[in-house]
C-alpha positions in Angstrom: 63.3 51.4 64.4 59.7 50.9 65.2 60.4 50.9 68.9 62.1 54.3 69.0 60.7 57.8 68.6 61.4 59.1 65.2 61.7 62.8 64.5 62.1 64.9 61.4 64.3 68.0 60.7 64.6 70.0 57.5 67.9 71.3 56.0 68.2 75.1 56.3 70.5 75.1 53.2 69.0 72.7 50.7 65.2 73.0 50.1 65.0 69.4 48.8 66.9 67.7 51.7 65.6 66.6 55.1 66.6 64.1 57.7 65.0 61.7 60.2 66.6 60.5 63.4 65.8 57.9 66.0 67.6 54.6 66.0 69.7 56.0 63.0 70.2 59.1 61.0 68.7 59.1 57.5 69.1 61.8 54.8 66.3 62.1 52.2 66.1 64.0 48.9 62.7 65.1 47.7 61.7 63.4 44.4 59.7 65.8 42.2 58.0 63.0 40.4 54.3 62.9 41.4 52.9 59.8 43.1 49.5 58.2 42.7 48.7 58.7 46.4 48.2 62.3 47.3 49.6 61.7 50.8 52.6 59.6 49.9 55.8 61.7 49.7 58.1 60.9 46.8 61.6 61.0 48.4 64.7 58.9 48.0 67.3 57.9 50.7 70.7 59.5 50.1 72.6 58.4 53.2 72.1 56.4 56.4 74.3 57.0 59.4 74.0 54.4 62.2 77.2 54.9 64.3 75.6 57.3 66.8 73.4 55.6 69.4 71.0 56.8 72.1 70.0 59.8 70.1 67.7 62.2 72.1 67.7 65.3 69.9 69.3 66.9 66.9 69.9 70.3 65.4 71.1 71.2 61.9 74.1 73.5 61.6 73.2 77.0 60.4 76.5 77.7 58.8 77.5 77.0 55.2 80.6 74.9 55.6 79.8 72.0 55.9 76.1 72.3 55.0 75.1 68.8 56.1 76.5 69.0 59.6 74.3 68.0 62.5 74.7 68.2 66.2 73.4 65.0 67.9 72.5 65.1 71.6 72.7 61.7 73.5 71.3 60.3 76.7 74.7 60.7 78.4 74.8 64.5 77.7 77.5 64.2 75.0 77.0 66.3 71.9 78.5 64.8 68.7 78.9 66.7 65.4 78.4 64.4 62.4 77.7 64.7 58.7 76.1 62.6 55.9 79.3 62.0 53.9 80.8 64.5 51.4 78.4 67.1 50.1 80.8 69.3 48.1 81.3 71.9 50.9 84.5 72.2 52.9 85.0 71.5 56.6 87.1 74.6 57.2 87.0 74.4 61.0 87.3 70.6 61.2 83.9 70.3 62.9 82.9 66.9 61.7 83.5 64.3 64.5 84.0 66.9 67.2 82.5 66.0 70.6 81.3 68.2 73.5 81.1 66.5 76.9 79.6 68.1 80.1 81.3 67.5 83.4 78.5 65.4 84.8 76.7 62.7 83.0 73.0 63.6 82.4 70.5 63.4 79.6 70.6 66.0 76.8 67.1 67.3 76.3 67.5 70.1 73.7 70.0 71.5 71.2 69.9 74.8 69.3 72.4 76.3 66.9 72.5 80.1 66.8 71.1 81.3 63.5 73.5 84.3 63.4 76.5 83.4 65.4 76.8 79.9 63.9 79.7 78.9 66.1 77.5 78.9 69.2 75.6 75.8 70.1 73.2 75.8 73.1 72.6 72.5 75.0 69.8 71.9 77.5 70.4 69.2 80.1 68.7 67.4 83.0 69.2 68.8 86.5 72.4 68.3 88.5 73.0 69.5 92.1 76.4 70.8 91.2 76.0 72.0 87.6 74.0 74.4 85.4 71.2 73.1 83.1 72.3 75.2 80.0 75.7 75.0 78.3 76.8 77.3 75.5 79.5 75.6 73.4 81.9 77.3 71.1 82.3 74.7 68.4 85.5 76.3 67.2 87.1 76.0 70.7 90.0 73.6 71.2 90.1 71.0 74.0 91.2 72.4 77.3 91.0 71.4 81.0 88.7 73.3 83.3 90.9 74.2 86.2 87.9 74.9 88.5 87.0 71.2 88.6 88.0 69.0 91.4 90.8 66.5 91.1 88.4 63.6 90.7 86.5 65.4 87.9 89.7 66.3 86.2 90.9 62.7 86.2 87.5 61.6 84.9 87.7 63.9 81.9 91.4 63.2 81.0 90.4 60.4 78.7 87.7 62.6 77.0 90.2 65.4 76.5 92.8 63.0 75.1 90.2 61.9 72.5 89.8 65.5 71.3 86.5 66.2 73.2 85.7 69.8 74.4 84.8 69.7 78.0 84.7 73.4 78.9 81.7 75.3 77.7 81.8 79.0 76.8 79.0 79.8 79.2 76.9 78.0 81.8 73.4 79.4 82.4 70.5 78.7 84.7 70.2 77.9 88.3 71.6 74.6 89.6 69.2 71.7 90.4 66.9 72.6 87.5 66.4 70.9 84.2 66.2 72.5 80.8 63.6 71.1 78.4 63.7 73.4 75.4 65.8 76.1 73.9 65.5 78.7 71.1 67.5 81.7 69.8 66.1 85.1 68.8 66.8 86.0 65.1 66.5 89.8 65.5 68.6 89.7 68.7 71.2 87.0 68.2 72.6 87.2 71.7 69.2 86.4 73.3 68.4 82.8 74.3 65.1 81.6 75.6 65.1 78.5 77.8 62.3 76.4 79.4 63.3 75.2 82.9 61.2 73.5 85.4 58.4 76.0 86.1 60.0 79.1 84.5 60.7 80.5 81.1 63.9 82.5 81.1 65.5 84.8 78.6 69.2 85.3 78.8 71.4 88.0 77.3 74.8 86.4 76.4 76.4 89.8 76.2 76.3 89.9 80.0 78.9 87.1 80.6 79.7 88.1 84.2 76.3 87.9 85.9 74.9 85.1 83.8 71.4 85.9 85.1 68.3 85.9 83.1 67.0 89.2 81.8 63.3 88.2 81.8 61.5 85.4 83.5 57.9 84.2 83.7 56.5 81.5 85.9 54.7 78.8 84.0 54.5 75.0 83.6 54.5 75.4 79.8 58.3 75.0 79.3 58.3 72.4 76.6 58.6 72.8 72.8 59.7 76.4 73.0 59.8 78.0 69.4 59.8 81.5 68.0 57.5 82.8 65.2 59.8 83.4 62.2 57.5 86.3 61.1 57.2 87.9 64.6 60.4 87.8 66.6 58.6 88.9 69.8 56.2 86.0 69.9 56.9 82.5 71.2 55.0 79.3 71.7 55.3 76.5 74.3 53.3 73.7 75.8 52.7 71.6 78.9 50.7 68.4 78.7 47.4 69.4 76.9 47.9 73.2 77.0 49.5 75.4 74.2 50.6 78.8 75.3 51.6 81.9 73.3 54.0 84.5 74.7 55.1 88.0 73.8 58.4 89.1 75.2 57.2 92.7 75.3 54.7 91.7 77.9 56.4 88.6 79.4 54.6 88.5 82.7 51.6 86.5 81.5 50.8 84.7 78.3 49.0 86.3 75.4 46.6 83.4 75.0 46.4 79.7 75.7 44.6 76.8 74.0 43.5 73.8 76.0 43.4 70.5 74.0 41.9 67.2 74.5 45.1 65.2 74.2 48.7 65.7 75.4 50.8 67.8 73.1 54.3 66.5 72.0 55.5 69.0 69.4 55.0 72.6 68.2 56.4 74.2 65.1 55.7 77.5 63.3 55.3 77.6 59.6 58.3 79.1 57.8 56.3 80.2 54.8 53.0 81.3 56.3 52.7 84.1 58.8 51.4 83.2 62.3 50.5 79.6 61.5 51.3 77.2 64.3 51.2 73.4 64.0 50.6 71.2 67.0 50.9 67.4 67.2 49.4 65.2 69.9 50.4 61.9 71.5 49.3 58.7 69.8 47.3 60.7 67.3 46.9 60.9 63.5 45.9 64.6 63.6 47.9 67.8 63.4 46.0 70.9 64.5 46.7 74.3 63.0 46.2 77.5 64.9 46.0 80.8 62.9 46.8 83.4 65.5 47.2 86.2 63.0 44.9 88.5 65.1 46.3 88.0 68.6 46.6 91.2 70.5 49.1 92.3 73.2 48.4 94.9 75.8 47.6 95.7 79.4 43.9 94.8 79.0 42.6 91.3 78.9 41.3 90.9 75.4 39.5 87.9 74.0 41.8 85.9 71.7 40.9 85.7 68.0 42.1 82.6 66.2 41.0 79.8 64.0 41.6 76.1 64.2 42.0 73.4 61.6 42.6 69.7 61.6 44.9 68.0 59.1 45.3 64.2 58.6 48.7 63.9 56.9 48.7 60.1 57.0 45.0 59.5 56.8 44.1 57.5 59.9 47.7 56.3 60.7 49.4 57.4 63.9 52.3 59.8 63.2 55.5 60.0 65.1 56.6 63.5 64.1 56.2 66.2 61.5 57.9 69.2 60.0 57.1 72.1 57.7 58.6 72.2 54.2 61.2 75.0 54.3 60.1 76.6 51.0 56.9 75.0 49.7 54.1 77.0 51.0 51.9 75.3 53.6 53.3 71.8 52.9 53.6 69.4 55.9 55.8 66.3 55.9 55.1 63.6 58.5 56.6 60.3 59.5 54.9 57.3 61.1 56.5 55.1 63.8 57.3 52.5 61.1 59.3 55.1 59.0 56.7 55.8 56.3 56.8 59.4 55.2 53.8 61.3 54.0 53.2 64.8 52.7 50.0 66.9 52.6 49.3 70.4 51.2 47.4 72.6 53.7 45.0 74.7 51.6 44.0 78.1 53.0 40.5 79.0 53.8 39.5 81.1 50.9 38.0 84.5 51.8 36.3 86.3 48.9 36.1 90.0 48.6 33.9 91.6 46.0 34.8 95.2 45.2 32.4 97.8 44.1 34.1 97.8 40.7 32.9 94.2 40.1 36.3 92.6 40.8 36.3 89.3 42.8 39.5 89.0 44.8 40.7 86.1 46.9 43.9 84.9 48.6 45.4 81.6 47.8 48.4 81.3 50.1 50.7 84.2 49.3 49.1 84.9 45.9 46.3 87.4 45.3 43.9 86.4 42.5 41.5 88.8 40.9 38.8 88.3 38.3 36.8 91.1 36.8 33.2 89.8 36.8 32.1 92.6 34.6 33.8 90.9 31.7 32.8 87.5 30.3 34.8 84.6 31.9 37.1 82.6 29.6 35.1 79.4 29.8 33.8 76.9 27.3 30.2 78.0 28.1 28.9 81.5 27.7 27.6 83.3 30.8 24.1 82.2 31.5 23.1 85.5 33.2 24.6 88.9 33.7 25.4 90.3 37.1 22.8 92.8 38.2 25.4 95.1 39.7 27.1 95.3 36.3 23.9 96.1 34.6 23.0 98.7 37.2 26.3 100.4 36.8 26.1 100.5 33.0 22.5 101.9 33.2 23.7 104.6 35.7 26.3 105.8 33.3 23.7 106.1 30.6 21.4 108.2 32.9 18.8 105.5 33.6 15.6 106.7 35.1 16.1 110.5 34.7 14.3 110.6 31.4 11.4 108.2 31.4 10.3 108.7 27.8 13.7 107.5 26.5 13.8 104.2 28.4 11.0 102.1 26.9 11.1 103.3 23.3 12.4 100.9 20.7 15.4 103.1 19.8 16.7 103.3 23.5 16.4 99.8 24.7 20.1 99.8 25.7 18.8 100.9 29.1 16.7 97.7 29.8 17.5 95.4 26.9 14.7 92.9 26.3 13.5 93.0 29.9 9.7 93.0 29.4 9.0 94.0 33.0 11.2 97.1 32.9 9.8 98.1 29.4 6.3 97.8 30.7 7.1 99.8 33.9 8.7 102.8 32.2 6.2 102.8 29.3 3.4 103.0 31.8 5.1 105.8 33.8 5.6 107.8 30.7 2.1 107.2 29.5 0.5 108.2 32.9 2.5 111.4 32.9 1.2 112.2 29.4 -2.3 111.5 30.4 -2.1 113.9 33.3 -0.6 116.6 31.0 -3.4 116.0 28.5 -6.1 116.3 31.2 -7.4 112.8 30.6 -6.8 111.8 34.2 -8.6 114.2 36.6 -8.7 113.7 40.3 -11.1 115.5 42.6 -8.5 115.7 45.3 -5.4 116.1 43.3 -5.6 118.9 40.7 -2.4 120.7 41.7 0.7 121.1 39.7 2.3 118.2 37.9 4.9 117.6 40.5 2.3 116.6 43.1 0.1 114.4 40.9 -0.1 110.8 42.0 0.6 107.9 39.7 -2.6 105.9 40.3 -3.1 102.3 39.2 -6.1 100.5 37.7 -7.3 99.3 41.1 -7.6 102.9 42.4 -9.6 103.8 39.3 -12.2 101.0 39.4 -12.7 101.6 43.2 -13.4 105.2 42.6 -10.3 106.6 44.5 -9.5 108.9 41.6 -12.8 110.7 41.7 -13.5 110.1 45.4 -16.6 108.0 44.7 -17.7 104.4 45.2 -16.8 101.2 43.4 -17.3 100.9 39.6 -20.8 100.9 38.1 -21.0 99.9 34.5 -23.5 99.6 31.7 -23.3 96.7 29.3 -24.4 96.3 25.7 -24.1 93.8 22.9 -21.7 95.1 20.2 -21.8 93.7 16.7 -18.6 92.7 14.8 -17.0 95.3 12.6 -16.9 94.9 8.8 -19.5 94.3 6.1 -18.8 90.5 6.1 -19.5 90.3 9.8 -23.0 91.8 9.8 -24.6 88.4 9.6 -22.7 87.0 12.7 -25.3 85.8 15.2 -22.9 86.0 18.2 -22.5 89.5 19.6 -20.2 89.8 22.6 -21.3 91.7 25.7 -19.2 94.8 26.2 -19.1 96.7 29.6 -18.6 100.5 29.6 -18.2 103.3 32.1 -16.0 106.3 32.7 -13.8 104.4 35.1 -13.4 101.5 32.6 -12.4 104.1 30.0 -9.7 105.4 32.3 -8.6 101.9 33.1 -8.2 101.2 29.4 -6.1 104.4 29.1 -3.8 103.1 31.8 -3.5 99.8 29.9 -2.5 101.6 26.7 -5.9 100.8 25.0 -7.1 104.4 25.2 -8.6 104.6 21.7 -11.9 104.5 20.0 -12.6 101.8 17.6 -12.4 103.8 14.4 -9.9 106.5 15.2 -6.3 107.1 14.1 -4.9 106.2 17.5 -6.1 102.6 17.1 -4.3 102.3 13.8 -1.2 103.9 15.1 -1.1 101.5 18.0 -1.4 98.5 15.7 1.3 99.8 13.3 3.7 100.3 16.2 3.2 96.7 17.3 3.8 95.4 13.8 6.9 97.5 13.3 8.3 96.0 16.5 7.6 92.5 15.2 4.7 91.7 17.5 2.2 90.7 14.9 0.5 88.1 17.1 -0.2 90.7 19.8 -1.4 93.2 17.2 -3.8 90.6 15.7 -5.1 89.7 19.1 -5.8 93.4 20.0 -7.7 93.8 16.7 -9.7 90.6 17.4 -10.6 91.6 20.9 -11.9 94.9 19.5 -14.1 92.8 17.2 -12.2 93.6 14.0 -11.7 90.1 12.5 -10.8 91.4 9.0 -8.1 93.6 10.4 -6.8 90.7 12.5 -6.5 88.5 9.3 -4.7 91.3 7.4 -2.1 91.7 10.2 -1.4 88.0 10.3 -1.0 87.8 6.5 1.4 90.8 6.6 3.4 89.1 9.4 3.6 85.9 7.3 5.1 87.9 4.4 7.6 89.8 6.4 9.0 86.9 8.5 11.4 84.7 6.8 11.7 82.2 9.7 8.5 81.7 11.6 8.8 81.9 15.3 8.4 78.6 17.1 7.4 77.0 13.8 4.2 79.0 13.6 3.1 80.1 10.1 1.0 83.2 10.5 -0.6 82.6 7.1 -1.9 79.3 8.2 -3.2 80.9 11.4 -5.0 83.5 9.4 -6.6 80.8 7.2 -7.8 78.9 10.3 -9.3 82.0 11.9 -11.1 82.9 8.6 -13.3 79.9 9.1 -15.1 81.6 12.0 -18.7 82.1 10.9 -20.0 84.0 14.0 -22.4 81.4 15.0 -23.9 81.5 18.5 -21.9 79.9 21.3 -24.7 79.6 23.8 -24.6 76.7 26.2 -26.5 73.7 24.8 -26.3 74.8 21.2 -24.8 72.4 18.6 -21.2 73.0 17.7 -20.2 73.5 14.1 -17.3 71.7 12.6 -15.0 74.7 12.9 -15.8 75.1 16.6 -15.3 71.4 17.3 -11.9 71.2 15.4 -10.7 74.5 17.0 -11.5 73.2 20.5 -9.7 70.0 19.8 -6.5 71.6 18.4 -6.5 74.4 21.0 -4.1 72.6 23.6 -1.5 72.1 20.9 -1.1 75.9 20.3 2.0 77.3 22.1 1.9 81.0 21.2 -0.1 82.7 24.0 -1.8 85.4 21.8 -2.7 82.9 19.1 -4.1 80.6 21.7 -6.0 83.5 23.3 -7.6 84.3 20.0 -8.9 80.8 19.4 -10.0 80.6 23.0 -11.9 83.8 22.7 -13.8 82.6 19.6 -14.6 79.2 21.0 -15.6 80.0 24.6 -19.3 79.3 25.4 -21.5 82.2 26.6 -22.6 81.9 30.3 -23.6 84.7 32.7 -22.6 87.4 30.3 -19.4 85.8 29.2 -16.9 83.2 30.5 -13.4 84.2 29.6 -11.3 82.7 32.4 -9.3 80.6 29.8 -8.3 83.8 27.9 -7.3 85.6 31.1 -5.3 82.5 32.2 -2.8 82.9 29.4 0.3 84.1 31.4 2.2 84.6 28.2 0.1 87.7 27.4 1.2 91.0 28.8 -0.5 92.0 32.0 -1.9 95.2 30.5 -3.5 93.3 27.6 -5.1 90.9 30.1 -6.4 93.7 32.2 -7.8 95.6 29.1 -9.5 92.4 27.9 -11.1 91.9 31.4 -12.1 95.6 31.4 -14.1 95.1 28.3 -15.7 91.7 28.7 -16.1 91.0 32.5 -18.9 92.3 34.7 -18.3 94.6 37.5 -18.1 92.0 40.2 -16.0 89.6 38.1 -13.8 92.4 37.0 -13.1 93.6 40.6 -12.5 90.0 41.7 -10.1 89.4 38.9 -8.2 92.6 39.6 -7.8 91.7 43.3 -6.6 88.2 42.5 -4.2 89.3 39.8 -2.7 92.0 42.0 -2.1 89.6 44.9 -0.4 87.2 42.5 1.9 89.8 40.8 2.7 91.3 44.2 3.8 88.0 45.6 5.9 87.3 42.5 7.5 90.8 42.5 6.4 91.3 38.9 6.8 94.9 37.9 4.0 94.6 35.3 1.7 94.6 38.4 2.5 98.4 38.9 -0.3 99.0 36.3 -2.7 97.7 39.0 -1.2 99.1 42.2 0.3 102.3 40.7 3.3 104.0 42.3 1.4 104.3 45.6 1.9 102.9 49.1 0.0 99.8 47.9 2.7 99.1 45.3 5.6 99.2 47.7 5.1 95.5 48.7 5.4 94.6 45.0 8.6 96.6 44.5 10.1 95.1 47.7 9.5 91.6 46.4 11.0 92.6 43.1 14.2 93.8 44.9 14.3 90.6 47.0 14.1 88.5 43.8 16.4 90.5 41.5 18.5 92.8 43.7 17.7 95.7 41.3 17.7 98.5 43.9 18.4 101.0 41.1 15.0 100.5 39.4 13.2 100.7 42.7 14.9 104.0 43.6 14.5 105.8 40.3 10.9 104.6 40.0 9.6 105.8 43.3 11.2 109.2 42.7 8.7 109.6 39.9 5.9 109.6 42.5 7.4 112.2 44.7 6.2 114.2 46.6 3.5 112.4 48.4 2.8 109.8 51.1 5.1 107.3 49.3 8.1 109.4 50.1 7.5 109.1 53.9 7.7 105.3 53.8 10.8 103.9 55.4 11.3 101.4 52.6 11.4 104.2 50.0 13.9 106.2 52.0 16.1 103.1 52.4 15.9 102.4 48.6 16.9 105.9 47.7 19.8 106.1 50.2 21.0 102.6 49.3 21.2 103.6 45.6 23.0 106.8 46.5 25.6 104.9 48.5 25.9 102.4 45.6 26.7 105.2 43.2 29.3 106.6 45.6 30.9 103.2 46.0 31.2 103.0 42.2 32.7 106.6 42.3 30.0 107.8 39.9 29.9 111.2 41.6 28.4 113.0 38.6 25.6 110.4 38.2 24.8 110.6 41.9 24.7 114.4 41.8 22.3 114.2 38.8 20.1 111.8 40.7 20.0 114.1 43.7 19.2 117.1 41.5 16.4 115.2 39.8 15.0 113.9 43.1 15.2 117.4 44.6 13.3 118.8 41.6 10.6 116.2 42.1 10.4 116.3 45.9 10.8 119.8 47.1 9.0 123.1 46.2 11.1 125.3 48.4 14.8 125.9 48.0 17.0 123.6 50.2 18.7 125.1 53.2 22.3 126.1 53.0 24.9 123.9 54.6 27.9 126.3 54.3 27.8 129.8 55.6 30.0 132.5 57.1 29.8 132.6 60.9 30.2 135.6 63.2 33.4 135.9 65.1 31.5 136.8 68.3 28.4 134.5 68.4 29.3 131.9 65.8 26.0 132.1 64.0 25.4 132.7 60.3 25.7 136.3 59.0 23.3 135.6 56.1 20.3 137.9 56.0 18.2 135.2 54.4 18.4 133.0 57.4 17.1 135.8 59.6 14.6 137.3 57.2 11.8 136.7 59.7 13.6 138.5 62.5 12.7 142.2 62.7 14.8 145.2 63.6 18.3 144.2 62.6 20.6 147.0 61.3 20.6 147.3 57.5 22.3 149.8 55.2 21.2 150.7 51.7 22.7 152.5 48.8 20.8 155.2 47.0 20.0 154.3 43.4 20.4 150.5 44.0 17.6 148.2 42.8 15.1 146.9 45.3 16.3 143.4 45.1 19.8 144.3 46.1 19.0 147.4 48.2 19.5 146.0 51.8 23.1 145.4 52.9 24.1 143.9 56.2 26.8 145.7 58.2 26.3 143.9 61.5 25.6 140.3 62.6 21.8 139.7 62.5 22.1 137.7 65.7 24.3 139.6 68.2 24.4 143.0 66.4 28.2 143.1 66.5 29.8 144.8 63.5 31.0 142.6 60.7 34.7 142.6 59.7 35.9 145.5 57.5 37.8 145.4 54.3 41.5 146.1 55.2 41.8 148.5 52.3 38.5 150.4 51.9 37.3 149.9 55.5 33.8 149.0 54.4 32.0 146.3 56.3 31.6 142.8 54.9 28.4 142.4 53.0 28.6 145.7 51.1 29.9 146.1 47.5 33.4 147.2 46.8 33.4 151.0 46.3 34.9 151.0 42.8 32.6 148.3 41.5 29.2 149.8 42.4 28.9 152.0 39.4 30.2 149.2 37.1 27.5 146.8 38.3 24.6 149.2 38.7 23.3 148.9 35.1 23.2 145.1 35.2 21.6 145.1 38.6 18.8 147.4 37.4 18.1 145.2 34.5 17.8 142.2 36.9 20.4 140.1 35.2 22.8 140.1 38.1 21.1 138.1 40.8 24.3 137.2 42.7 27.0 139.6 43.9 30.0 139.7 41.6 33.1 137.8 42.6 34.9 141.1 43.1 32.5 141.9 46.0 33.2 138.7 47.8 35.2 138.7 51.0 38.5 136.7 51.2 40.9 136.5 54.1 44.3 135.1 55.0 44.2 131.7 56.8 47.1 132.7 58.9 46.5 136.2 60.2 42.7 136.3 59.4 43.0 139.8 57.8 41.2 140.3 54.5 38.8 142.3 52.4 37.0 142.5 49.1 38.5 140.1 46.5 39.1 142.9 44.0 41.0 145.1 46.6 43.0 142.2 47.9 44.0 141.1 44.4 45.2 144.7 43.5 47.2 144.9 46.8 49.1 141.7 46.4 49.8 142.6 42.8 52.6 144.8 44.1 53.2 143.7 47.7 53.8 140.5 49.6 52.9 141.6 53.2 49.5 142.0 54.9 47.8 145.3 54.1 46.9 145.8 57.9 49.3 148.2 59.6 51.5 146.5 62.2 50.8 142.9 60.9 54.0 141.2 59.7 52.3 138.3 58.0 53.5 137.6 54.5 50.0 136.5 53.3 50.9 136.1 49.7 53.7 133.7 50.4 51.4 131.6 52.5 49.1 130.9 49.6 49.9 127.6 47.9 49.1 129.1 44.5 51.4 132.1 44.9 54.4 130.2 43.6 52.4 129.1 40.5 51.2 132.7 40.0 54.7 134.1 40.4 56.2 131.5 38.0 53.5 132.3 35.4 54.1 136.0 35.8 57.9 135.5 35.2 57.2 133.4 32.2 
């Protein structure tokens, strides 16, 4: 069997049966038991039929009785109907064993059963000078002699007829002296047959039995392997040598597309379970190539083909002899090697992911659509390590995120930002800066206008004098003693730097308090209530209040049941109480406390506790050396800036601010906004934050707080705002997007936005509103005596072309004037100024069919008793044209 070409064919009736043919016919049954090798196909042999020799092609019977009937084409041209034993079905027409013999001996190249008219069998033969290349056999026909044959031919076929063979075909198609290499029937048009002959593809209509001429033809060399797409009856595929060609019978003059391959093609087959998937096998190759031609276009224009290719190795590196698709299992290929080894492989689809705006992840796996809602926790053994930023942004949008800054950072409203320290710092700073402007503590020489135009400056702008329009910072320093009666004998007195600009910088950091006032105590109490005892103690110590620092630590030790990170605040307080205030000048001898504290300092993990010990053990040099304290990244940025503002000289303070701002900008850390402010200089920081987190929402709602100003003209700001608006629209959060637009408009514009909807003149097409032409003089106005000044002018003509405006069909008053019976009713309210807009009864309404109309009050009264148009001579039944008229009539009847 190894020396013959082996092919595979799948049963059209039984999904677990297929056959191989070559030197013999073998029927297999698929074994559902899995195998160890993923490529080895578990199948058992049911029957072997070896009586038929010289097999060239085979086709499975499409009828039901018998189900295992095959037509075998031989090298002599004879077609034999055979079966694999008894399968339980009845041979009603006695088809098993029947033979069909052409008049002239020649090789059978192709066989094709009709899928609808199952008694028709098409046979494609080699060329003959005196015969046609395509025979259509009626398998139910009885043996009969063809009287048109010569006497010699009749004597030659007597023996065949005596043996029961059918020698007269139902139809003979195709020109003589041509060969037929492939055949296929159309499913949607069962009388159409396509045939590949020599250099032509021909389509025959068997209903025209007299002419026997092709209905359509196309000249091509690709006449082999003709097959029709089971999901698109108008599309065919064929091949010639190394070229695969696709055809559409609706435009049969030229192929839709062609694929040139490296090797010669020997078989084509469409997938029966997957739309537009074509499999192609090559000569002496272990590869099957798949073409996905789902997006092929047909038309008069030459369009570039759109398709994808994939390679499949069904038998690893072994050469395959043939293949076939599984009839029901999706995307499953079965192949056979020249030695008869059968393999199977599952062709997995390329997965295309689609992420919807409602956080649903959808992908296709064959014919199944799988969807996962990413907004909900996945059912896995491990919890989700991080939340999707889009889910968080949508939840925050529903809660009104960014529209009320004072509710975002407060402890009772942390549902907006959770425990995100950067967002808490950002919104707390924005709210604090707005409060400072309202209290008058931030005054700008160039920006003293109303609150909606005040800039949100940062610390850098303050120390460089941008707020007051002066030069860089200039400070005075003094040595401040420690607070408390026990600290009077301390020899070490830190150097503190002071200036108006430093005081404003401390305000921006949240340290805007004097050392003995109530605000300082309030600030420390708030930190303790939020559980930040270490930070509160550090702030007290940096303000030279050691006793207050120790009290805070002792209070924290009592209130905490489980120390954070294994740190007992009581022990920390005891260690700090050993500080004696000795001098830390360079070269002076260290006390035991300083030496032990410096030794244990690297073992401390809490940043604020470590900063406190570092502050107390740092040696004095050039007015103070506090780089180790400022290097504690665990401390909040505002605390580090406030510390530097107090203890660093002007030059070192400016240098530290510049370095820290560059560092935070590069990281995209929103805590750096305290340095840059919501100005053009802070946009780089916000952009880096977006690139790192994808949080376009925070960027959009934050920059709106700084409008109007130069920041609103930056392209990045415009892009952030529009991107966030589109995002809200994609989530269908129309109400939230409208609220955001209203809030942005209230921040951005002083004047009222222009109207987008207006009534246009019938003559010139321009607006009839007087407000749009208030600057144009001398257009005709009409006023009513006794009307208030605000509502005195009434337009009776178009302000642009001066043509009269339409009149009310009932009172004949021009549009733009009040209804006659409603003037007295509204005069009192108008005089009091409570009626800024015209009442609805004065509005104009008109029929969308005849265009006649008038005041809403008059029209309503008219159609209360009539169905026709009030204009004389108009036969339009306006009331019946209204979609709400039936509802109104039904309600009236009820």
